[in-house]
C-alpha positions in Angstrom: 56.2 18.8 -15.0 55.7 21.0 -18.1 52.9 18.7 -19.6 50.9 18.0 -16.5 48.1 20.4 -15.6 46.9 20.1 -12.0 43.2 21.2 -11.5 42.6 23.6 -8.6 39.2 22.1 -8.1 38.8 23.6 -4.6 36.2 25.9 -3.1 38.1 29.1 -2.2 41.4 31.0 -1.9 42.6 29.2 1.2 42.3 25.8 -0.3 43.8 27.0 -3.6 46.8 28.6 -1.6 47.4 25.4 0.2 47.4 23.4 -3.0 49.7 25.9 -4.8 52.1 25.7 -1.8 52.2 21.8 -2.1 52.6 22.0 -6.0 55.3 24.6 -6.1 58.4 23.2 -7.9 56.6 20.0 -8.9 54.4 21.3 -11.8 54.3 24.6 -13.6 50.6 24.7 -14.9 47.5 24.8 -12.9 43.8 24.8 -14.0 41.3 27.2 -12.5 37.8 26.3 -13.3 34.3 27.5 -12.8 33.9 26.8 -9.0 37.0 28.6 -8.0 36.8 31.4 -10.6 33.2 32.1 -9.6 34.0 32.3 -6.0 37.4 34.2 -6.1 37.4 35.9 -9.5 40.4 37.4 -11.3 42.2 37.6 -8.0 42.8 33.9 -7.8 44.4 33.9 -11.3 46.6 36.7 -10.3 47.6 34.9 -7.1 48.5 31.7 -8.9 50.6 33.7 -11.5 52.3 35.6 -8.6 53.4 32.2 -7.1 55.0 31.5 -10.3 52.4 29.2 -12.0 51.1 29.4 -15.5 47.2 29.2 -15.6 44.8 27.4 -17.8 41.6 29.3 -17.2 39.0 26.7 -17.9 35.6 28.6 -18.2 34.4 26.8 -21.4 32.9 29.9 -23.2 29.9 29.3 -25.4 27.8 32.3 -26.4 27.3 34.4 -29.5 30.5 35.5 -31.2 30.6 39.1 -30.0 30.0 38.2 -26.4 32.9 35.6 -26.5 35.2 38.0 -28.2 34.6 40.7 -25.6 35.2 38.1 -22.8 38.4 37.1 -24.5 39.7 40.7 -24.3 39.3 40.4 -20.4 41.1 37.1 -20.5 43.9 38.5 -22.4 44.4 41.2 -19.7 45.0 38.4 -17.2 47.9 37.0 -19.0 46.9 33.3 -18.7 48.7 30.6 -20.5 45.6 29.0 -21.9 41.8 29.2 -22.0 39.0 27.5 -23.8 35.6 27.7 -25.6 33.0 25.1 -26.6 33.4 24.1 -30.2 29.5 23.8 -30.5 29.6 27.7 -30.3 30.5 27.4 -34.0 33.2 28.5 -36.4 32.5 32.2 -36.2 32.5 32.2 -32.5 35.8 30.3 -32.2 37.4 32.4 -35.0 36.3 35.7 -33.1 37.6 34.4 -29.8 41.0 33.6 -31.3 41.2 37.0 -33.1 40.2 38.9 -30.0 42.8 37.1 -27.9 45.4 38.0 -30.4 44.5 41.6 -30.7 44.1 42.1 -27.0 47.4 40.7 -25.9 49.2 43.9 -26.5 52.4 42.6 -28.0 52.7 39.6 -25.6 52.1 36.0 -26.7 48.3 35.5 -26.6 47.0 32.6 -24.5 46.6 29.4 -26.3 42.9 28.8 -27.1 41.5 25.3 -27.2 38.0 24.0 -28.0 36.1 21.6 -25.8 34.8 18.8 -28.1 32.3 16.6 -26.2 32.2 16.9 -22.4 33.7 13.8 -20.8 30.6 13.5 -18.6 28.7 12.2 -21.7 28.5 8.6 -22.6 27.1 7.4 -25.9 23.5 7.1 -24.7 23.3 10.6 -23.2 25.1 12.0 -26.3 22.4 10.5 -28.6 19.3 10.6 -26.5 19.7 13.5 -24.2 21.5 15.8 -26.6 19.8 14.4 -29.7 23.1 14.3 -31.5 23.3 11.2 -33.9 26.3 9.1 -34.6 29.2 8.2 -32.4 31.0 10.5 -30.0 34.3 9.8 -31.8 32.9 11.0 -35.1 31.6 14.2 -33.4 35.0 14.7 -31.7 36.8 14.6 -35.0 34.3 17.0 -36.7 34.6 19.4 -33.9 38.4 19.1 -33.8 38.6 19.9 -37.5 36.2 22.8 -37.0 38.4 24.2 -34.2 41.6 23.9 -36.4 39.8 25.7 -39.3 38.9 28.5 -36.8 42.5 28.8 -35.9 42.5 27.3 -32.5 45.6 25.8 -30.9 43.9 22.5 -30.0 41.0 20.9 -28.2 40.0 19.2 -25.1 39.1 15.6 -25.6 39.3 12.2 -23.8 42.6 10.4 -23.6 41.0 7.5 -25.7 40.6 10.1 -28.7 44.3 11.5 -28.8 45.6 9.1 -31.6 42.4 9.6 -33.7 42.5 13.4 -33.5 46.2 13.6 -34.3 45.8 11.4 -37.2 43.0 13.6 -38.5 44.4 17.1 -37.8 48.0 16.6 -37.4 50.6 16.0 -34.7 51.2 19.6 -33.8 47.5 20.3 -32.9 47.3 20.2 -29.1 45.0 17.8 -27.2 44.4 18.4 -23.5 42.8 15.6 -21.6 40.8 16.3 -18.5 39.9 14.2 -15.6 42.7 11.7 -15.7 42.7 10.1 -12.3 44.5 7.0 -10.8 42.5 3.8 -11.0 41.7 3.8 -7.3 40.4 7.4 -7.4 36.7 8.3 -7.5 35.8 9.0 -11.2 33.0 11.5 -10.1 31.1 12.4 -13.3 33.8 11.4 -15.9 32.7 8.8 -18.3 
């Protein structure tokens, strides 16, 4: 129950509240992503925390270093357990995000900061042709994981297929969060 993160991929507070009620006592960590956060804002994070859940705020920040650092100050105020940035924002952006979280946490443990490597909605074809990034997705994931580690991040978001490779390259203590894991009978949506 402490390693599973349940995504609150719902449209509003009422649906989130129903999900939280159903999850209480079964899991301790929930993910709040863009859809719910842009509808309900900081209040939904406070509500989930008030129900006893730790929160992974999944907003995938990717902007210039100063802008992301300022956003991290606001995230630290919320007291979430974990948040993330895109590794493609670069070394300086990731470093400044981590520094800002630490400075803004006011003596409390700062949130874990993880970096999104390659969105799991990309397959090899879209990665090479649409994004114009050469080489394999796995090679890029390792490059981005090493960059995240160099920036001081706590881990990365990557496909479950990449866990062993990442751990062998950056160490077993570097966290790997795997998104979109669904039962075989479930709709994969846009996960590739």
